[in-house]
N, C-alpha and C positions, 0 to 999 in steps of 0.2 A: 504493500500500500504506500509506503514511503516513496519508493521509486516511481510509482505511478503518479503520485501527487507532484513530485519534483520535475517529472518529465512533461507535465501538462503544458499545453501551448495556449490555453485560453482560460478565462475566468470560469466560463460555463463548464469546462472539462473538470477543473478542480472541484467545483461544487457538486458535480454529478458523482465523482468518485467518492466523496465524503458522505453525501446524503443518501445515496442509493445503496451503500454497502455498510450499514451501521454495525453489523456484526463483526466486520473486519477492521473497524476503526478503533484504535486504542487512544488513551489520553495523550501519548506522545505525538500522535498524528495531527492533533488539532493545531498546535502552534506552527507546525510545518505548513499546514493548509493556509493558515492566516498569513504567514510570511510569504508564501507563494502568491497568494491573492494580491498582496501589497506590491510585489515585484511586477506582476502582470498589469496591474492598474497603472503603475508608474510608467511602464512601457507604452500603454494605451494613451496616456496623457501626453507623453513626449511625441508620439506620432500625430496626435490630434493638433498639437501646437505647430508641428511642421506643415500640416495641411490647412492651417488657419482656422481650425475648429476650436470650440470651447466645450470640453467634456470633463466633468468632475466625476468623483467616485460614487456620487449619490445614486445614480441609476442602478449600480451594482449592489450597493448596500441595502437597497429596498427590495431586492428580488426575494421571492418566497424561499428559494433554496438557501440563500445566505441567512435569512432569519431562522431557518431550520438548523443550520450550522451553529448559530449563536445560541439557540435554545438548548442544543445538545451539550454545549460547553457549560452553560448556566446550570443545567440539571446535574451534570456529573462532576463539576469542579471540586466539590467537597471531598471527592474520592481521589482526585488527581494527586500525583506526587509533586513535591516542591518545584522540581525542574519544569514540569509541564505548566504549572500555575504561573511561574515567573515568565516563561517564554510566551505563553498565551497573552499575558498582559503587555509584554514588550512588543509582540507582533501586532496587537490590537492598536497600540499607540502609533506604530509605524504605518499602519493601514489608514490612520486618520479618523478612527472612531472618536466621537466626542466624549468628554469625561462624564456626561450625564447619561450616556447610553446604558441600558440594563446590563449588557455584557461587561463593560468596564467597571461599573459599580460593584458587581458581584465579585469580579476578579480582585479588585482593590480591597474589598472587605475580607476576602479569604486570605489575601497576602498579609494584611494587618494582623489577622488572627494567628498567623504563622510566623510573625516577624522574629520571634525569639529562636526559631528553629532554622532560619535561613542562614546560609553561609555568606561570606562577604560579597562574592560575585552576585549571588541572588539578590541581596539587599540593594546593591548598586544598580542592577538591571531594573528592578521593580520601580525604584523611585526616579530613575532617569527617564522612564517611559511615562507617568502622570505627574506633571510638574505644577501642582497647585499648592495653595497654602496648607491644606489639610495633609496632603502627602508629604510635603517638606517637613512639617511639624512632626509627623510620625517618624520619619527617617532620622532626623537630627535629635529626636528624643530617645532613639533606640540605643541602649547601652552597647549592643554588639557593634553598631556602626560607629558610635562615639569613641570606642576604644581602639579603633583601627584606622589607619591612614589610607584614605581613598583619593589618591592624587588624580587618577583618571576621571573619577566622577566629578570632582571639584573643577577640573579643567573643562569638562563638558558643561557643567552647570554655569560656569562663567560666561558661556556663549549665549544661553537663553535667559538667565536670571534677570538681566537688565530690562527685558521686555515685560517681565512679570512682577517686578519688585513692588510696583504700586499696589498690587493686590495682596501683598503679604502683611501679616500683622507684625507689630514691633516685637512680640514674643518670638515669632518664628525667625525673624531677622537676627535677633539676639542669639538664638540657638546656633544659627549658621556662623555668626561672628565668633562665638565661643569655640566651635569646632575648628574653624580656620586658625584661631590663635593657638589652640592646644597643640595642633599638629604642625604649626608653622608653615602653612601652605601659602606661600607668597605669590598669589595669583592676582596681578594688578587689576584685571577687569572685574573680578569679584570684589576686591577691596574698594575699587572706585564705586561699585554699585552700592556697597554698604555706606560709603561716604555720601553719595547722592541721596540715599534714603534718609540719612541723618540730617542733611541740609534741608530737605523738604519737610521732614516731620519733627525736627528737633524740638520745636517749641511745645509740641503736644506730648513729649515724652518725659517720663520720670527720670530723675538723675541716675538711678540704678541701671536703667536700660541704656541710657547714653554712655555710661561707664563701660558696659559690655560691648557696645558698638564701636567705641573709640579704641578699646584695648588692642585689637589686632594690628592697628597701625604702629603703635609703639613697640609691640612685641616683635615686629619684623622690620622696624625702622623704615616704614613706608609712608611718605608724605603723599596723600591722595591728590589727584589732579585738580580737585576743587578746593585745595587747602586755603587758597587766598580768600574764598568766601566762607568756608566752613569754620576756620579757626576764630575769626571775629564773631561769628554767630554763636559758637560755643561759649565764648567769653561773655556775651550778652546774656545767654541762658544761665550761666553759672552765677552771674551777678544777681539774678533774680531768685535762683534756687539753691544758693550755696548752703544755707542752713537747713534745708529740708532733709538732706542725707549727707552728713559731714564726711563719712568715709568715701562715698561715691565721688563727692566733690574733690577730695584730696587725690583720689586715684585718677580722675580725669586730668587734674593739673599735672600729675606725674607723667601721664601719657603725653601731654602737650610739651612738657619739658624734654622728654626723650626725643621729640621731633623738633627741638630747638625753637619752640614758641613759648614766650614768657608773658602771660597776662598779668600785668602789674596790679590792675584794679582788683582783680579777684584775690590776688595774694594779700593785698591790704585787708580784705575782708576775712580771709582765712586766719590770718595772724592777729586779728582784732580781739579785744577782751570779750566781746559778745559771743563770737564764734567759739572761743576757748571755753567760756562758761557753758555754752550749749553742749560741747563735747564732754566736759567733766560730769555733766548730769545725765549722760546717756549710759545705757547698759554696756555699750561697746567702748567705754572710755579708754581702756588700756590699748586696744588695737588701733584706735584712731590716733592716740598719742604716738604710737610707734610710727605710723605712717606720716603724721605731722613732723616727727623728728627726722624722718627720711626726707620729706619735702624740704625741711629747713636745711639739711645737709646738701640737697640738690641745688638750692638757691646759692649756697656758699660756693659750690663747685662750678655751676653752670651759668649763673646769672650774676656776674660780678658787678654789673652796673646797677643792680637793684639797691635802693637806699631806703626802702620803706620798713615797716615793722617786721620783726622776726619773732620766732617762737621764744617765749620766756624760758630761760634755762631751767626754771623749776619744773617745767612740764616735759622736758626732754627725757626720753628713755632710749635704751639701746634696742636696736632691732633684734639682736640676739643676746642671750644672757652672757655669752663669752665668745671669744674669737673661735670660729670653727676651724677644725683641722680639715684637710682635704677629704679624709675618709668620712667624717661627719657630714660634710656638705654633700658629698656624693650620695650618701645613704638617705639624707633627708630631702635634698633638693635636686639631685640628679643633674648637676651642671655638666658633669662629664658626658652624660648622655646627650645633652643639648649640643655640646661642642661636636661630638661625633656625628650627630645628625646634620649639623651645619656643614661639616667637612664632606660628608657623603654627598650633599647637594652641590657643594661648590666645586670640589675637585674630583669626586667619584671615588668609589670604594677601592679602586686599584691604585690610588695615589696616596693612601695613608695607612698606617697601622696603629692599632690601639694596644696599650699595655705591652710594649716591646721592651726587652732587656738588651742593652747595647754593651759591648765590651768597654772597660773591664768589669762592668756590673752595674751600669746606670739603668735605673728603672724609669721608663718614660710613659707618660699618659698617651701621647700621640707622636708619631714619627712621620715626617714628610721629607722627601728628597727634592732639593731645589738647585738648579744650576746657577751659573754666575749671573745670568740675565734675570733671575727671579722667577723662572718658569718652574711650576711644580711638575715633577716627572713621575711616571708610573714606577712603582717600587720594583717591578719585575726586571727593570733594565739594569739595576745597579747593585744588588746585594753582593754578587761575587766580587766586584771591584772594591768593595768596602773592606774586605777581609785583608788581614796582613799577609804579605807575600811569603811563600815558603822559602826555605834555605836553598832549594834547588832551582828556583825560578828568579828571574829578574823582572821586576815590575816595570811597565812602560811609563814614560813621563806622564801620559794621560791618566793612567791608573793611579800613580802617585798623587797627581793633582786632585783627582777625585777623592782619594782617601783623605787628603788634607781637608778638602771641603766637608767630608763626612765628619771628621773630628771637630771642625769648627762648628758644624751644624749641631753636633751633640752638645758642645759647650753652650751654644746659644740656646738650645732647647732646655737645658738645665736652668738657665736664667728665666725663661718663660715659666717653667714649672714651679720655680721657687716663689713666684708671686701668686700662685693659685690661692693660697690662704687669704691673701689680701683681697683678691677678687671676691672670694666667697664672703668675706667679712662685710663688704659694702654692697652685697646683693641681698634680695629676698627672693622668694620662690617665683615671683612674677616679673619683677622690675629690676633692671640694671641702673644703678645710679652712680655717677661720678667715676666710673671705671673705664669709660670708653677710651679716653686719651691714654691711660696707662696700658690698657689691653692692646690698643693699636700700636703703641710705641714698642712694646715688647714683641709683638707679632711681626713687626717690620724686621726684626733681627733674622727672621726666617725668609725674608725677601717676599713675604706674602701677607696681605692684610685681610684678615677675616672680617666678614660683615657682622653686624650686630646679631647676636644669637639670643 
């Protein structure tokens, strides 16, 4: 039956095979039939366009045989396996069936009921095929999806989300922003869509929602294309809503600082006695004081021209109770994992090693090989040349030069690793503050500058 469907040369032939042989049709045949119908209809439309005709898929979708096919899927989908459900929904979307059609509604409901049992590929296929607010809310609320990095899905979503963003709720857009920030998916089109949503709807949004929408930009050091309009608008909103959610206000300011934008008027408010009194009387006083202390440190490090009020020393607290060792920071905040992920994206897995031991016994977090021009090289090219020559061989001048470079690299790498504790001390789990210049300065020793991670 599969071969017969796939070899069909017309829409009518596909429908006849499926509807006239119900006993020979299994669940796996339905998505094949829907997919083949989509291909044939696309061919028909292309030919009609060449002939100067206007022919849509409506005349086929209204045929009794097609309705019989849809009804068979509706009646049996509860017994279908996950693969058949997912592929039927995907094929139905490709076929152009509207979201309100009975077939799509039943398949969507069945997919949602099985969401916890779907694998990653199934989840991505389901929700890349019905792109409405309800579907997006379901996918980004799924723990299975949230815990896994779906680069291909996000890249695909960036293409169509701008057209649908106006129909999304702030809650759904905040879920998308949270996911993008968690997995550091630096997709400019998607980030610009979030920024445009924020620009258009910002005045209607709660500070806590604004905080979630702004966070991906600072997380990935991305200034949205509309930042010239967006940042002044955020300043105006914060001036009005600064006291409604102190922690959200401080976090928004921190994000703006990360993007080198310093709203003086809002800082005057945040460091005012009235704001501090409001913080002290809230149940979240300690955590807000920690973030205020972090913001005050950021003002000192990043905004040297600021001459307004600052946080009273009486209210300053340490972000951490003591300076963290590298092991503590890795265990609690996984910065090592963040750097590894950034390197994977920037230079590729073949161009760095993690947790390598170099002679005579240096333990390294990350190892990169870089030539004199500062180019990062694949590690597969150079390990043999880095070894000390044996007594029976004479090393070439090039090999000796490379070995010298390796030793210099090892020395420089130790300098970089030695400042890890300082980096961890001035970081928290979400925001880097005041460490950018120090980090970049030491990474330049490797001839390579890592983007903000």
